[in-house]
N, C-alpha and C positions, 0 to 999 in steps of 0.2 A: 727860654727855649720855646719856639713856636712849632706848629705843625700838629701831628696826630697825638702828641704827648706834651703836656704842659708841666713845667716844674716851677713852683713858686715857693720861696722861703720867707717866712714872716714870723717874728717873735719865737724863733727856735723850732718852728714847725715847718717841715718841708711837705708840701702837698703835690703829689704826682697825679695829674688828671689825665685819664684816657680821653682823648678829644676827637672822637668821630661820632657825635651825637646823632647825626642824621642816619648813620648806619648802625645805631645801637652800640657804638664803640666796638664793632666787630674788628678782629685782629687781622690787619693787612700786613704785607711785607714791610711797607713803610713804617707802620706802627711798631713792628718788631724792632726795626732799626732805631727808631726814636726812643723806644722803651729801654733798649740796651744802653743808648747814649745817656739817657736820664739817670739810669741806675748807676752807671759809672761816675757820673757827675756827683752823685751823693756820697760815694765812697771817700772816706777820709775827711769829710767836711766837719769843721769844728763849730760851725754856727748852727748846726742842726741837732736837736735833742730828740725829736720824734718825727717819724715819716708817716704820712697818710696817703693811701692809694685809693682813688675814687674814680668815678666815671662822670663825664659831662652829661648834662641832661637827665633823662629819666631812667637810665640803665647803667649798670656797672660794665659788663662786657657780654655780648651775646655770642661768644665763641669766635671761631674763625670766619673771615670774610670769604664766603663761598664763591663769589664772583672772582675774587682774586685767585682762589684756588683753581677755579675753572680755566683761568687763562693759561694754565700749565698742561691742560689735558691733551693738547696737540703734540706734546713731547712723547717720545718713546717711553715704555715702562722703565727702562734703565735710566734714562735721563730724568724722569720724574723721581725715581728713588734717590738719585744723587741730589736733585734740587731740594726736595723736602728735607732730606737729612741735613743738608748744608744750612737751611733756614734754622733748624733747631740748634745745630752745633755752633753757628756763628752768632745768633741773636738771643734765642730763648734761653739756652743753658747758661750763658754768661750772665744774663739778667737775673735769673734765679739765684745763681751762686753769689753774686754781689749783694743782693737783698738779704740772703741768708747770712752773709758775713758781717752785716752791719751791727755795731754795738747798740745803736738806737733801736728802740721798739718800733716795729712797723705795724700800723693799724690799717685795716681795710674798712672803708665806709661804703656799704653796699646797698643799692636800691635797684628795683626793677629786675631785669634779666641778668643772671650770673651763670654763664654756661661755658663749657669747654675750657680753654685756657684761662678764661675769667675765673672759673671755679678753682682751677689749679693755682693761679696767682693769689687768690684769696686764701687758700689753704696754707700757702707759704708764709702768710703774715702771722705775726705773733698774737694779735688780737683782732677780732672782727665785730664791728657794730653794724647790724643789718636792720633795714626797714622791715616791719612785719609783713609788708606786701611783696617783698622780694621773692623771686622764683629761681630755683637752682636745678641744674642738670649737668651731668658729665658731657653728654652730647656726642662724644667722639665716635662711638661705635655706630651711631645712626648714619654716619657718612663713610664708614669703613676705615676709621682711624683708631689707633690704639691708645693715644694719650701722649702728652708732652709736658715739659716744664716740671716734672716731678709728680705727675698725677698718681702714678703707681707707687710712689714713695710716700707722699703725704697722706693719701686717703686711707690706706690700711693702718697707718700709725694713729690716725684720729678715730676711725670708726671700727677698726678690726678688719681682718682679711675677708671674712664671709660677707659682711655688708659692703665692703669695697668692691668685691666681685659683682654683687648685685647691682650696685650703682654704675659700675663701668660697663658691664655686659648689657644691661637692660636700658640704661640711660633714661630712666623715668624721671619726670619732674617731681620736685618736692618743695614744700613751702618753708618759710622762715621758722615756723614752730618746729618742724621736723629737723631742720638744720640745727636749731638750738638743742633739741633733744639728742642729736647725734654728736654734739660737740664741735660741729663745723663752724658755728658762730659763737661769739662770746656773749653778746647781748642782742636781743631783738626788741626794737622800740617802734612806736608809731611813726609813720613816714614823716610827719610834720615835725617830729622831734629829733630826727636823725642827725641833722647838722649840729644842733645844740648839744646832744648827748656825746657826739664824737669830740666836739670842742672841749667839753668838760673832761672827758677822759684824757685828751691830749694835754690839757693844762695840768692835770695831776701827774702825768708821766714826765712832762717837761721839767717839773720842779724836783724830780727824783734823782737818784745817784746813777749817772750814766755808766760808770765803770762797772758797778754792780749789775746793772741790766745786761751788759755785755757778757759778764761771767755767767749769769743765769742762763742766757740764751745758748751759750756754748755748752754748758753742762747738759741742758735739755737735748740739744742736738746730738751729742755723743752718747746719750744714755741708752738708746735703742741698740747700739752695737757693742756696748761695754759689758764686761762681767762686773759683778758687784765689787770685787777687789779693786779693779782699775777705776771704777766710778768713784769709789771712796777716796782713792788716791787723787783723782782729778778734783774732787770736792775739797780736799785738804789744801791743795795748791791754790785753788780759787779763793778759798776762805782766807788763806794767808795773804794773798794779794789784796783782797778787800780789807783785811784787818790792818794792812799797812797804808791804807789810803787816807787822804784828808777827809773824804766824805764819811768814812767810818768814825773818825774822831769827832767830826761835826755832829753826826747822828747820835752818838752816845752823849756828847755834851749837851745837845739840845734836849734830849730826853730827860737828863738829870736836872736841867734848868727849867723844865716844863714850858718849852717853847717849840715852835716849828723849826725844823732844821733848814738850813740854807745850803743845799748841795751845789758843788761846782763841777762835778763830773771828773774829779781827780782823787 
């Protein structure tokens, strides 16, 4: 796939690259469309064990493309409302929903600027490896926008409602150390080690039990809206499905035989 988003699959790792480096990978309408297409291409693929989302060049994503946004300012307020709502409903929301529904772990590899939808996209990933030089901001309120892609969903679940309100209302920048402290990133590493550390993490995930990963992701996703009783029931069902899998049999056998398991994702 060419254009503003690149999708490459090699050795079980799908790398989705935001590809507008000259514009700091700012989100244009074209990129929204390409991102949605790439996400849908990932759904149901059997040759992918891990998904990595990253940005071309020195930045992850510096928020929305304001020049692209400005091209709609000649429209009436009613037309702008319809246009911007349609962008979100047609491209952004389906992208997020597809990525959230993947059994495969989704890893964000972040360097440079990570703002606006870039931050939201990162928050929707399962794991985040960040360069220690990365800079983060919600950015939305600074241009009169409220947030998209699940910003108001992911942020309070990660940092708590009070801190989420501060980050969204004030939009102040913060560094990788603060992102790590808040739980927004999983690991913060020197910039020159970012690629190697992400590759190491992907290699570990790639050799793991894919079905189990999917069950874990679904349990975590439903936990915020579940009562304990229903969550316990969901855990029992997932535990049973895992217990009936070939990977479970392999994991137990490998442990008893004192060797590394060879999981097949089934």
